[in-house]
MARKOLMAR-856790 format. One record per residue (C-alpha): y negated, z negated, x; residue number from 1. Coordinates in pm, 1 decimal, padded with zeros to 6 digits. Layout:
+----------+----------+----------+------+
:    north :       up :     east : pami :
+----------+----------+----------+------+
:        Y :        Z :        X :  NUM :
...
+----------+----------+----------+------+
END
This chain:
+----------+----------+----------+------+
:    north :       up :     east : pami :
+----------+----------+----------+------+
: -02496.3 :  00554.8 :  02933.6 :    1 :
: -02138.7 :  00564.0 :  02807.0 :    2 :
: -01876.9 :  00519.9 :  03076.6 :    3 :
: -01593.3 :  00632.4 :  02848.3 :    4 :
: -01589.3 :  00856.6 :  02540.1 :    5 :
: -01300.8 :  00805.2 :  02299.0 :    6 :
: -01215.7 :  01111.5 :  02091.1 :    7 :
: -01020.8 :  01165.0 :  01771.8 :    8 :
: -00933.9 :  01531.0 :  01728.7 :    9 :
: -00928.0 :  01682.8 :  01380.0 :   10 :
: -00589.9 :  01595.8 :  01229.6 :   11 :
: -00377.2 :  01897.4 :  01137.7 :   12 :
: -00108.2 :  01681.5 :  00981.2 :   13 :
: -00262.8 :  01600.8 :  00642.7 :   14 :
: -00503.3 :  01875.1 :  00527.2 :   15 :
: -00422.8 :  01817.5 :  00159.9 :   16 :
: -00527.1 :  01453.5 :  00178.4 :   17 :
: -00859.7 :  01537.8 :  00338.4 :   18 :
: -00930.3 :  01787.5 :  00060.8 :   19 :
: -00906.3 :  01507.7 : -00196.2 :   20 :
: -01148.0 :  01293.8 :  00003.7 :   21 :
: -00885.5 :  01083.7 :  00181.9 :   22 :
: -01001.8 :  01022.2 :  00536.7 :   23 :
: -00968.8 :  00693.2 :  00718.3 :   24 :
: -01180.7 :  00560.0 :  01000.3 :   25 :
: -01014.9 :  00596.9 :  01344.9 :   26 :
: -00943.6 :  00226.2 :  01366.2 :   27 :
: -00724.5 :  00264.0 :  01674.4 :   28 :
: -01029.5 :  00391.0 :  01862.6 :   29 :
: -01253.7 :  00124.2 :  01709.2 :   30 :
: -01013.6 : -00144.4 :  01834.3 :   31 :
: -01006.0 :  00011.8 :  02181.9 :   32 :
: -01384.5 :  00045.4 :  02194.9 :   33 :
: -01437.6 : -00315.4 :  02088.2 :   34 :
: -01189.0 : -00439.3 :  02350.5 :   35 :
: -01349.8 : -00229.3 :  02624.6 :   36 :
: -01697.6 : -00357.5 :  02539.8 :   37 :
: -01567.3 : -00713.9 :  02550.1 :   38 :
: -01451.8 : -00641.3 :  02905.4 :   39 :
: -01779.0 : -00507.5 :  03037.6 :   40 :
: -01761.9 : -00136.6 :  02957.4 :   41 :
: -01985.5 :  00088.2 :  02748.7 :   42 :
: -01759.0 :  00293.7 :  02522.1 :   43 :
: -01853.3 :  00558.9 :  02269.1 :   44 :
: -01648.9 :  00720.4 :  01990.2 :   45 :
: -01669.0 :  01085.3 :  01888.9 :   46 :
: -01466.4 :  01163.9 :  01575.7 :   47 :
: -01406.7 :  01535.9 :  01541.3 :   48 :
: -01293.9 :  01482.6 :  01181.5 :   49 :
: -01660.3 :  01433.5 :  01088.8 :   50 :
: -01852.9 :  01551.0 :  01397.4 :   51 :
: -01866.1 :  01907.4 :  01533.0 :   52 :
: -01709.2 :  02015.9 :  01861.6 :   53 :
: -02056.5 :  02108.3 :  01987.9 :   54 :
: -02162.0 :  01745.6 :  01958.7 :   55 :
: -01873.8 :  01638.7 :  02182.8 :   56 :
: -01973.9 :  01902.5 :  02439.4 :   57 :
: -02331.8 :  01776.8 :  02427.8 :   58 :
: -02225.1 :  01414.6 :  02477.1 :   59 :
: -01991.9 :  01497.6 :  02766.2 :   60 :
: -02268.1 :  01685.1 :  02946.3 :   61 :
: -02538.9 :  01425.5 :  02886.7 :   62 :
: -02337.7 :  01102.7 :  02925.2 :   63 :
: -02110.8 :  01225.8 :  03207.4 :   64 :
: -01858.9 :  00946.2 :  03148.9 :   65 :
: -01597.6 :  00843.6 :  03402.3 :   66 :
: -01320.5 :  00901.9 :  03150.7 :   67 :
: -01243.3 :  01071.8 :  02819.4 :   68 :
: -00973.7 :  00905.0 :  02609.4 :   69 :
: -00800.8 :  01114.3 :  02341.9 :   70 :
: -00576.1 :  00991.4 :  02064.0 :   71 :
: -00322.4 :  01266.6 :  01997.7 :   72 :
: -00059.3 :  01297.1 :  01728.9 :   73 :
:  00213.4 :  01558.0 :  01768.9 :   74 :
:  00042.7 :  01848.2 :  01582.1 :   75 :
: -00285.2 :  01785.4 :  01763.9 :   76 :
: -00166.4 :  01851.9 :  02118.5 :   77 :
: -00328.3 :  02196.7 :  02125.2 :   78 :
: -00666.7 :  02051.3 :  02029.1 :   79 :
: -00621.0 :  01778.7 :  02290.6 :   80 :
: -00556.8 :  02045.6 :  02553.1 :   81 :
: -00888.1 :  02213.0 :  02471.2 :   82 :
: -01074.0 :  01883.8 :  02524.3 :   83 :
: -00891.4 :  01822.6 :  02851.9 :   84 :
: -00984.0 :  02171.1 :  02973.9 :   85 :
: -01347.2 :  02116.9 :  02877.6 :   86 :
: -01360.2 :  01775.4 :  03042.8 :   87 :
: -01200.3 :  01906.2 :  03361.0 :   88 :
: -01464.5 :  02180.3 :  03384.3 :   89 :
: -01727.2 :  01904.1 :  03383.5 :   90 :
: -01547.0 :  01695.8 :  03644.2 :   91 :
: -01442.8 :  01424.4 :  03395.7 :   92 :
: -01095.7 :  01269.1 :  03400.8 :   93 :
: -00889.5 :  01250.6 :  03082.0 :   94 :
: -00625.8 :  01019.4 :  02937.6 :   95 :
: -00410.0 :  01064.4 :  02625.9 :   96 :
: -00250.7 :  00793.0 :  02416.5 :   97 :
: -00043.4 :  00757.0 :  02101.2 :   98 :
:  00318.2 :  00786.8 :  01989.4 :   99 :
:  00364.7 :  01147.2 :  02105.3 :  100 :
:  00238.0 :  01091.3 :  02460.7 :  101 :
:  00441.0 :  00769.8 :  02477.7 :  102 :
:  00765.0 :  00950.1 :  02390.1 :  103 :
:  00697.8 :  01263.0 :  02596.8 :  104 :
:  00459.9 :  01156.9 :  02875.7 :  105 :
:  00567.6 :  01418.6 :  03131.5 :  106 :
:  00562.1 :  01695.8 :  02869.5 :  107 :
:  00218.2 :  01577.8 :  02752.1 :  108 :
:  00081.3 :  01598.5 :  03106.2 :  109 :
:  00206.9 :  01956.9 :  03124.3 :  110 :
:  00102.1 :  02060.1 :  02772.1 :  111 :
: -00253.5 :  01928.2 :  02792.6 :  112 :
: -00341.9 :  01914.7 :  03161.1 :  113 :
: -00466.4 :  01556.4 :  03121.6 :  114 :
: -00492.9 :  01330.5 :  03425.3 :  115 :
: -00322.0 :  01028.1 :  03271.9 :  116 :
: -00106.4 :  00923.3 :  02978.8 :  117 :
: -00098.3 :  00570.9 :  02835.9 :  118 :
:  00243.3 :  00466.8 :  02706.5 :  119 :
:  00256.6 :  00197.3 :  02442.8 :  120 :
: -00048.5 : -00001.1 :  02339.8 :  121 :
: -00372.4 :  00113.3 :  02493.8 :  122 :
: -00602.5 : -00186.4 :  02526.3 :  123 :
: -00496.1 : -00331.8 :  02861.7 :  124 :
: -00387.7 : -00011.8 :  03045.6 :  125 :
: -00700.1 :  00178.1 :  02939.7 :  126 :
: -00931.6 : -00103.7 :  03042.5 :  127 :
: -00768.3 : -00138.8 :  03384.4 :  128 :
: -00768.0 :  00238.7 :  03433.8 :  129 :
: -01140.5 :  00258.9 :  03361.7 :  130 :
: -01207.9 : -00039.6 :  03589.6 :  131 :
: -01026.0 :  00125.5 :  03878.5 :  132 :
: -01182.8 :  00469.0 :  03832.3 :  133 :
: -01533.2 :  00319.7 :  03819.1 :  134 :
: -01470.5 :  00111.9 :  04130.9 :  135 :
: -01281.3 :  00384.1 :  04319.1 :  136 :
: -00961.2 :  00177.1 :  04328.0 :  137 :
: -00616.9 :  00349.4 :  04323.6 :  138 :
: -00469.4 :  00377.3 :  03976.0 :  139 :
: -00104.6 :  00438.0 :  04062.3 :  140 :
:  00017.4 :  00079.3 :  04004.4 :  141 :
: -00136.8 :  00021.2 :  03661.3 :  142 :
:  00124.7 : -00081.6 :  03405.1 :  143 :
:  00151.0 :  00155.4 :  03109.0 :  144 :
:  00006.7 :  00454.2 :  03296.5 :  145 :
:  00175.3 :  00790.7 :  03365.8 :  146 :
:  00036.3 :  01046.7 :  03610.7 :  147 :
:  00144.1 :  01340.9 :  03821.3 :  148 :
:  00214.8 :  01295.9 :  04189.7 :  149 :
:  00316.9 :  01600.1 :  04392.9 :  150 :
:  00405.0 :  01777.8 :  04069.1 :  151 :
:  00631.6 :  01501.1 :  03934.0 :  152 :
:  00553.1 :  01251.6 :  03659.1 :  153 :
:  00526.4 :  00892.0 :  03779.6 :  154 :
:  00596.3 :  00660.6 :  03484.6 :  155 :
:  00493.1 :  00300.0 :  03539.7 :  156 :
:  00653.9 :  00019.3 :  03342.8 :  157 :
:  00481.2 : -00093.2 :  03026.7 :  158 :
:  00284.8 : -00417.2 :  03008.2 :  159 :
:  00399.9 : -00675.9 :  02752.6 :  160 :
:  00278.4 : -00625.6 :  02396.3 :  161 :
: -00061.5 : -00781.1 :  02346.0 :  162 :
: -00112.1 : -01105.5 :  02153.8 :  163 :
: -00308.1 : -00988.4 :  01850.5 :  164 :
: -00520.9 : -01301.6 :  01833.3 :  165 :
: -00662.9 : -01206.3 :  02173.9 :  166 :
: -00823.6 : -00900.9 :  02013.9 :  167 :
: -01184.5 : -00919.2 :  01895.5 :  168 :
: -01267.6 : -00822.4 :  01539.4 :  169 :
: -01298.8 : -00441.1 :  01542.7 :  170 :
: -01663.2 : -00334.3 :  01526.3 :  171 :
: -01704.5 : -00039.0 :  01290.4 :  172 :
: -02061.4 :  00003.7 :  01412.7 :  173 :
: -01916.8 :  00223.5 :  01685.9 :  174 :
: -01878.1 :  00483.1 :  01408.0 :  175 :
: -02149.6 :  00681.5 :  01235.1 :  176 :
: -02051.9 :  00534.3 :  00901.0 :  177 :
: -02278.1 :  00761.5 :  00695.1 :  178 :
: -02061.6 :  01057.0 :  00799.7 :  179 :
: -01766.0 :  00905.5 :  00611.9 :  180 :
: -01938.8 :  00877.3 :  00275.8 :  181 :
: -01737.0 :  01056.6 :  00011.0 :  182 :
: -01410.0 :  00971.5 :  00186.5 :  183 :
: -01169.2 :  00701.6 :  00083.1 :  184 :
: -00793.1 :  00666.5 :  00042.2 :  185 :
: -00566.4 :  00873.2 : -00189.8 :  186 :
: -00635.7 :  00799.4 : -00554.9 :  187 :
: -00931.3 :  00567.5 : -00489.9 :  188 :
: -01286.0 :  00686.3 : -00551.5 :  189 :
: -01461.4 :  00380.9 : -00404.8 :  190 :
: -01576.0 :  00384.9 : -00041.4 :  191 :
: -01294.3 :  00218.8 :  00151.8 :  192 :
: -01251.7 :  00042.0 :  00485.0 :  193 :
: -00914.8 :  00020.7 :  00656.7 :  194 :
: -00788.7 : -00316.6 :  00780.8 :  195 :
: -00476.3 : -00396.4 :  00980.3 :  196 :
: -00347.0 : -00753.0 :  00948.5 :  197 :
: -00041.7 : -00683.3 :  01164.8 :  198 :
:  00112.8 : -00429.8 :  01398.9 :  199 :
:  00464.6 : -00296.5 :  01391.1 :  200 :
:  00758.8 : -00257.6 :  01156.1 :  201 :
:  01078.4 : -00460.8 :  01132.9 :  202 :
:  01282.8 : -00169.0 :  01003.1 :  203 :
:  01445.9 :  00126.0 :  01176.9 :  204 :
:  01417.4 :  00430.8 :  00951.8 :  205 :
:  01542.9 :  00743.1 :  01126.6 :  206 :
:  01233.0 :  00949.8 :  01040.4 :  207 :
:  00974.8 :  00700.6 :  01173.6 :  208 :
:  00841.9 :  00653.0 :  01527.7 :  209 :
:  00669.6 :  00316.4 :  01474.3 :  210 :
:  00902.4 :  00145.3 :  01720.6 :  211 :
:  00784.0 :  00378.0 :  01998.0 :  212 :
:  00463.8 :  00174.0 :  02028.3 :  213 :
:  00560.8 : -00160.0 :  01876.5 :  214 :
:  00923.2 : -00186.1 :  01993.6 :  215 :
:  01047.2 : -00275.4 :  01644.1 :  216 :
:  00850.7 : -00596.5 :  01638.0 :  217 :
:  00601.5 : -00720.0 :  01382.0 :  218 :
:  00304.6 : -00915.7 :  01516.6 :  219 :
:  00070.9 : -01085.8 :  01273.7 :  220 :
: -00298.1 : -01158.1 :  01314.0 :  221 :
: -00427.3 : -01503.1 :  01231.4 :  222 :
: -00551.7 : -01491.1 :  00873.3 :  223 :
: -00879.2 : -01654.4 :  00975.1 :  224 :
: -00949.2 : -01350.2 :  01192.0 :  225 :
: -00860.5 : -01119.9 :  00902.3 :  226 :
: -01101.6 : -01306.1 :  00674.5 :  227 :
: -01384.0 : -01271.3 :  00929.6 :  228 :
: -01317.1 : -00897.7 :  00943.4 :  229 :
: -01331.9 : -00878.5 :  00563.5 :  230 :
: -01668.5 : -01057.8 :  00572.5 :  231 :
: -01796.2 : -00802.3 :  00823.4 :  232 :
: -01664.2 : -00507.7 :  00619.7 :  233 :
: -01837.0 : -00634.9 :  00305.6 :  234 :
: -02162.6 : -00680.2 :  00500.3 :  235 :
: -02145.4 : -00309.4 :  00586.5 :  236 :
: -02141.0 : -00215.4 :  00218.1 :  237 :
: -01772.2 : -00138.1 :  00162.2 :  238 :
: -01632.1 : -00229.8 : -00178.3 :  239 :
: -01266.2 : -00141.7 : -00128.6 :  240 :
: -01009.4 : -00236.5 :  00136.7 :  241 :
: -00705.0 : -00035.7 :  00237.6 :  242 :
: -00457.4 : -00267.3 :  00407.8 :  243 :
: -00279.3 : -00025.4 :  00637.8 :  244 :
:  00000.6 : -00246.3 :  00771.9 :  245 :
:  00337.4 : -00069.8 :  00774.4 :  246 :
:  00453.7 : -00321.6 :  00510.9 :  247 :
:  00181.7 : -00558.8 :  00395.8 :  248 :
:  00417.4 : -00742.7 :  00160.0 :  249 :
:  00665.2 : -00831.1 :  00434.3 :  250 :
:  00543.2 : -01193.0 :  00436.5 :  251 :
:  00461.3 : -01301.4 :  00082.4 :  252 :
:  00284.1 : -01618.6 :  00195.9 :  253 :
:  00032.6 : -01418.3 :  00395.9 :  254 :
: -00023.7 : -01191.5 :  00096.3 :  255 :
: -00091.5 : -01495.8 : -00120.5 :  256 :
: -00341.9 : -01631.6 :  00135.5 :  257 :
: -00514.3 : -01294.0 :  00141.6 :  258 :
: -00528.6 : -01275.1 : -00238.5 :  259 :
: -00659.8 : -01630.1 : -00267.8 :  260 :
: -00943.9 : -01553.6 : -00025.6 :  261 :
: -01046.7 : -01236.1 : -00206.9 :  262 :
: -01026.9 : -01395.8 : -00548.9 :  263 :
: -01244.2 : -01691.9 : -00450.1 :  264 :
: -01503.2 : -01514.4 : -00232.7 :  265 :
: -01502.4 : -01144.8 : -00329.9 :  266 :
: -01369.8 : -01116.3 : -00686.5 :  267 :
: -01517.4 : -00763.6 : -00725.7 :  268 :
: -01371.5 : -00630.0 : -00400.8 :  269 :
: -01074.5 : -00403.2 : -00477.2 :  270 :
: -00791.2 : -00320.4 : -00240.7 :  271 :
: -00465.5 : -00129.7 : -00193.8 :  272 :
: -00171.7 : -00151.6 :  00041.8 :  273 :
:  00164.9 : -00010.2 :  00148.7 :  274 :
:  00479.4 : -00195.8 :  00045.0 :  275 :
:  00856.0 : -00171.0 :  00031.8 :  276 :
:  01022.9 : -00193.0 : -00306.8 :  277 :
:  01247.0 : -00475.7 : -00184.8 :  278 :
:  00955.8 : -00702.3 : -00084.5 :  279 :
:  00783.6 : -00751.6 : -00421.1 :  280 :
:  00863.5 : -00950.1 : -00732.3 :  281 :
:  00685.3 : -01028.8 : -01058.1 :  282 :
:  00515.3 : -01339.2 : -00919.1 :  283 :
:  00372.1 : -01160.2 : -00617.3 :  284 :
:  00261.1 : -00855.9 : -00816.8 :  285 :
:  00079.0 : -01084.3 : -01063.2 :  286 :
: -00107.7 : -01257.2 : -00778.7 :  287 :
: -00199.3 : -00921.0 : -00626.6 :  288 :
: -00332.5 : -00798.8 : -00959.4 :  289 :
: -00540.4 : -01115.6 : -01005.5 :  290 :
: -00715.7 : -01046.2 : -00674.4 :  291 :
: -00808.2 : -00691.8 : -00784.8 :  292 :
: -00530.7 : -00491.3 : -00618.2 :  293 :
: -00580.0 : -00137.8 : -00750.4 :  294 :
: -00289.8 :  00051.5 : -00594.0 :  295 :
:  00040.7 : -00001.4 : -00415.8 :  296 :
:  00200.7 :  00280.9 : -00217.2 :  297 :
:  00577.9 :  00249.3 : -00202.8 :  298 :
:  00778.5 :  00441.8 :  00054.1 :  299 :
:  01081.3 :  00554.8 : -00145.9 :  300 :
:  01166.3 :  00870.9 :  00052.4 :  301 :
:  01466.8 :  00985.5 : -00154.7 :  302 :
:  01634.9 :  00948.9 : -00491.3 :  303 :
:  01977.8 :  01002.1 : -00338.2 :  304 :
:  02169.4 :  00685.7 : -00242.2 :  305 :
:  02355.6 :  00890.4 :  00019.2 :  306 :
:  02034.6 :  00999.4 :  00188.8 :  307 :
:  01875.6 :  00654.1 :  00159.8 :  308 :
:  02173.3 :  00515.0 :  00348.4 :  309 :
:  02174.0 :  00792.2 :  00608.6 :  310 :
:  01805.5 :  00736.0 :  00700.2 :  311 :
:  01847.6 :  00356.6 :  00729.0 :  312 :
:  01600.3 :  00289.2 :  00449.1 :  313 :
:  01808.3 : -00004.4 :  00321.4 :  314 :
:  01686.9 : -00004.8 : -00038.1 :  315 :
:  01858.9 :  00087.6 : -00362.3 :  316 :
:  01749.0 :  00288.4 : -00663.7 :  317 :
:  01739.9 : -00014.2 : -00894.1 :  318 :
:  01488.5 : -00180.3 : -00661.7 :  319 :
:  01274.7 :  00133.7 : -00679.7 :  320 :
:  01274.8 :  00135.3 : -01058.5 :  321 :
:  01204.0 : -00238.0 : -01073.5 :  322 :
:  00909.6 : -00226.5 : -00830.2 :  323 :
:  00739.9 :  00063.8 : -01005.9 :  324 :
:  00804.9 : -00097.4 : -01343.0 :  325 :
:  00644.6 : -00424.6 : -01232.8 :  326 :
:  00336.6 : -00250.3 : -01094.8 :  327 :
:  00293.5 : -00056.1 : -01418.1 :  328 :
:  00342.7 : -00374.3 : -01622.5 :  329 :
:  00049.8 : -00535.6 : -01441.5 :  330 :
: -00154.6 : -00214.6 : -01454.9 :  331 :
: -00161.4 : -00151.2 : -01080.8 :  332 :
: -00167.5 :  00213.6 : -00978.6 :  333 :
:  00141.3 :  00331.1 : -00793.8 :  334 :
:  00185.1 :  00589.9 : -00522.7 :  335 :
:  00533.3 :  00722.2 : -00456.9 :  336 :
:  00592.8 :  00853.8 : -00104.7 :  337 :
:  00889.0 :  01091.8 : -00104.3 :  338 :
:  01039.0 :  01329.0 :  00151.5 :  339 :
:  01268.0 :  01629.0 :  00127.2 :  340 :
:  01432.6 :  01818.7 :  00408.5 :  341 :
:  01637.4 :  01552.4 :  00582.4 :  342 :
:  01885.2 :  01720.7 :  00820.1 :  343 :
:  02200.2 :  01691.4 :  00606.0 :  344 :
:  02031.0 :  01677.5 :  00265.6 :  345 :
:  02213.1 :  01891.5 :  00011.5 :  346 :
:  02074.2 :  02054.6 : -00306.1 :  347 :
:  02212.1 :  01774.1 : -00521.1 :  348 :
:  02026.4 :  01516.2 : -00309.3 :  349 :
:  01694.4 :  01690.6 : -00364.5 :  350 :
:  01776.4 :  01715.2 : -00733.4 :  351 :
:  01830.2 :  01336.7 : -00738.9 :  352 :
:  01491.2 :  01286.7 : -00573.2 :  353 :
:  01321.4 :  01505.7 : -00831.0 :  354 :
:  01490.0 :  01321.5 : -01116.5 :  355 :
:  01383.1 :  00983.2 : -00979.8 :  356 :
:  01022.6 :  01099.6 : -00940.1 :  357 :
:  01006.1 :  01201.5 : -01303.7 :  358 :
:  01179.2 :  00883.0 : -01416.7 :  359 :
:  00948.9 :  00635.1 : -01240.6 :  360 :
:  00638.2 :  00856.3 : -01289.8 :  361 :
:  00412.9 :  00723.9 : -01012.4 :  362 :
:  00040.2 :  00764.4 : -01063.2 :  363 :
:  00021.7 :  00958.0 : -00737.5 :  364 :
:  00297.5 :  01154.6 : -00568.1 :  365 :
:  00298.6 :  01227.7 : -00195.9 :  366 :
:  00591.3 :  01462.9 : -00142.6 :  367 :
:  00627.8 :  01604.3 :  00205.9 :  368 :
:  00886.8 :  01791.2 :  00407.9 :  369 :
:  01059.8 :  01579.0 :  00669.5 :  370 :
:  00894.9 :  01638.2 :  01007.9 :  371 :
:  01118.7 :  01568.6 :  01310.2 :  372 :
:  00863.5 :  01387.0 :  01522.2 :  373 :
:  00951.7 :  01305.3 :  01883.8 :  374 :
:  01063.2 :  00946.1 :  01912.7 :  375 :
:  01258.7 :  00950.2 :  01587.2 :  376 :
:  01636.0 :  00957.6 :  01548.3 :  377 :
:  01597.4 :  01266.0 :  01328.3 :  378 :
:  01423.7 :  01455.0 :  01612.0 :  379 :
:  01716.0 :  01381.5 :  01845.7 :  380 :
:  01971.5 :  01473.1 :  01578.6 :  381 :
:  01804.9 :  01803.7 :  01489.0 :  382 :
:  01759.3 :  01896.7 :  01853.3 :  383 :
:  02125.6 :  01821.0 :  01928.4 :  384 :
:  02253.5 :  02021.1 :  01629.0 :  385 :
:  02039.2 :  02328.7 :  01685.5 :  386 :
:  01822.6 :  02284.3 :  01374.9 :  387 :
:  01500.2 :  02251.0 :  01573.0 :  388 :
:  01346.9 :  02564.6 :  01722.6 :  389 :
:  00977.2 :  02582.7 :  01799.8 :  390 :
:  00726.8 :  02727.7 :  02043.9 :  391 :
:  00456.4 :  02462.9 :  02018.6 :  392 :
:  00366.8 :  02148.9 :  01822.8 :  393 :
:  00113.0 :  02299.8 :  01580.6 :  394 :
:  00357.3 :  02323.3 :  01289.7 :  395 :
:  00463.7 :  01957.1 :  01298.5 :  396 :
:  00258.0 :  01867.5 :  00990.6 :  397 :
:  00358.4 :  01681.4 :  00674.9 :  398 :
:  00226.0 :  01939.7 :  00430.3 :  399 :
:  00256.2 :  02253.3 :  00642.5 :  400 :
:  00322.0 :  02602.0 :  00513.6 :  401 :
:  00513.5 :  02732.8 :  00814.7 :  402 :
:  00808.0 :  02521.7 :  00925.1 :  403 :
:  00989.0 :  02644.8 :  01240.1 :  404 :
:  01306.2 :  02444.4 :  01184.5 :  405 :
:  01588.1 :  02431.6 :  00936.3 :  406 :
:  01838.7 :  02185.0 :  00797.2 :  407 :
:  02206.9 :  02213.4 :  00721.5 :  408 :
:  02130.5 :  02367.9 :  00380.5 :  409 :
:  01775.2 :  02507.3 :  00385.0 :  410 :
:  01536.5 :  02702.5 :  00601.7 :  411 :
:  01169.2 :  02615.8 :  00637.1 :  412 :
:  01042.7 :  02854.0 :  00371.0 :  413 :
:  01286.8 :  02715.9 :  00114.8 :  414 :
:  01177.4 :  02357.0 :  00187.2 :  415 :
:  00809.3 :  02446.2 :  00148.1 :  416 :
:  00881.0 :  02625.8 : -00179.1 :  417 :
:  01070.9 :  02323.7 : -00317.1 :  418 :
:  00796.5 :  02082.9 : -00210.9 :  419 :
:  00537.9 :  02294.0 : -00391.5 :  420 :
:  00755.3 :  02341.9 : -00699.0 :  421 :
:  00827.8 :  01971.4 : -00750.3 :  422 :
:  00465.9 :  01872.5 : -00682.5 :  423 :
:  00337.8 :  02142.8 : -00916.2 :  424 :
:  00566.0 :  02032.7 : -01198.5 :  425 :
:  00459.0 :  01671.7 : -01146.5 :  426 :
:  00082.2 :  01715.8 : -01128.9 :  427 :
:  00039.0 :  01998.2 : -01380.6 :  428 :
:  00237.8 :  01854.9 : -01667.9 :  429 :
:  00011.0 :  01804.2 : -01971.6 :  430 :
:  00101.2 :  01436.4 : -02017.2 :  431 :
: -00009.6 :  01356.4 : -01660.8 :  432 :
: -00340.4 :  01540.9 : -01693.2 :  433 :
: -00414.0 :  01382.1 : -02032.0 :  434 :
: -00337.8 :  01032.4 : -01899.0 :  435 :
: -00569.5 :  01084.2 : -01603.4 :  436 :
: -00854.3 :  01200.2 : -01823.3 :  437 :
: -00815.3 :  00893.5 : -02047.1 :  438 :
: -00819.2 :  00663.1 : -01743.2 :  439 :
: -01165.0 :  00775.3 : -01623.8 :  440 :
: -01429.6 :  00503.5 : -01634.4 :  441 :
: -01711.9 :  00624.0 : -01410.2 :  442 :
: -01892.8 :  00930.5 : -01277.7 :  443 :
: -01735.2 :  00876.2 : -00934.7 :  444 :
: -01387.3 :  00883.5 : -01089.8 :  445 :
: -01468.8 :  01206.9 : -01273.3 :  446 :
: -01590.9 :  01363.6 : -00950.2 :  447 :
: -01277.7 :  01247.8 : -00771.4 :  448 :
: -01049.4 :  01392.6 : -01040.5 :  449 :
: -01225.7 :  01730.1 : -01018.8 :  450 :
: -01195.7 :  01729.7 : -00638.7 :  451 :
: -00828.2 :  01633.6 : -00656.9 :  452 :
: -00756.6 :  01895.7 : -00919.6 :  453 :
: -00910.5 :  02174.2 : -00711.9 :  454 :
: -00714.9 :  02059.6 : -00407.7 :  455 :
: -00392.6 :  02054.9 : -00610.7 :  456 :
: -00449.4 :  02411.9 : -00727.8 :  457 :
: -00502.5 :  02521.8 : -00369.2 :  458 :
: -00204.1 :  02329.1 : -00233.7 :  459 :
:  00057.6 :  02398.8 : -00496.3 :  460 :
: -00031.8 :  02735.3 : -00646.4 :  461 :
: -00117.0 :  02935.1 : -00332.4 :  462 :
+----------+----------+----------+------+
END
């Protein structure tokens, strides 16, 4: 029987993406489960994105695990609380992990009623916690664990970051893979598997909480391990890879190794990745194209040089135009990730963002309102300046309709209206629709376009 059940709650933060069939495997839980099994435990994953709440209740009652582990992003704290309440009623202890619990461990204990919080990476603390609970050993000295003692939060120091080459290859067989059929990554119709070749980000953007877990360090996996994972993914029937590193193109030599392996062994396997506009050039883009790269998502954020500087993005507009131009030259799909609603963003800054979007014309636009997540510099700034007022965490979603905060120039309703207006003008222009229709090559692509179109109508017209 399972001694620990790992749970992903349904993600409130990206409902639009799920409507277009974009849903990734919970690879953080897969990595944890694989590590725990390697260390003598019997983990199980329940993914509430694809499995019903009743199934979780059934498994908790029948398996009676020692521990339930929940991965919780900021907008999912309410759902995490429900699972903690359920588990407590069955006499099962609970632990939460992720960026939000790491930043606000004492608040998370109060908000959810969980027994423990893991701060930082979860592999070692979670394994030791489960060991101690199973063997009735005190848990109060475990590094990376937070718990309540006499009503006060006891926060133990973090363990050192793990050496990635110590990690086993994540075993996706922990998931019920058939439940993910029909889901992929934005703009890709093929069934996709997510792979991480590194952890962490070297940059310090004010809107991002990556450093909360990874301490602003980038750790790379050995490429031999990555290749073994690719072999395993292909054996499971996947025909597309999404490389979900914060910036896959950070080290061009690793990218070239990756491309060489795919080109020689899996020439029909397509892939996509996230990149910064200042980490690509014509030579690298050509190599990526030759290994069947289908899409690159560039985080641009803003078209205003003033805002780009204020959020520590450290790119310039010419680099943006050049990167998108190169990708288009080599016929690689582009995704432009943009944000409006930065704390001191003025109307002219948003106008500059809109103008840049329509100048570079990405194949896919992800335009969201800036969410002040705990652990980011923007959260601290907005809290200090009185822009942030909220009752709970439910509204902290990228594409939300009700935003309980404001900026120096706009309230929440105005930001939502502008996000919808710009997105609507982008996706519903005749030239865009005509180009998409001409680009269709298969039944699956036609189905995807219909699904995406219906989701766009719902998101931008309602």
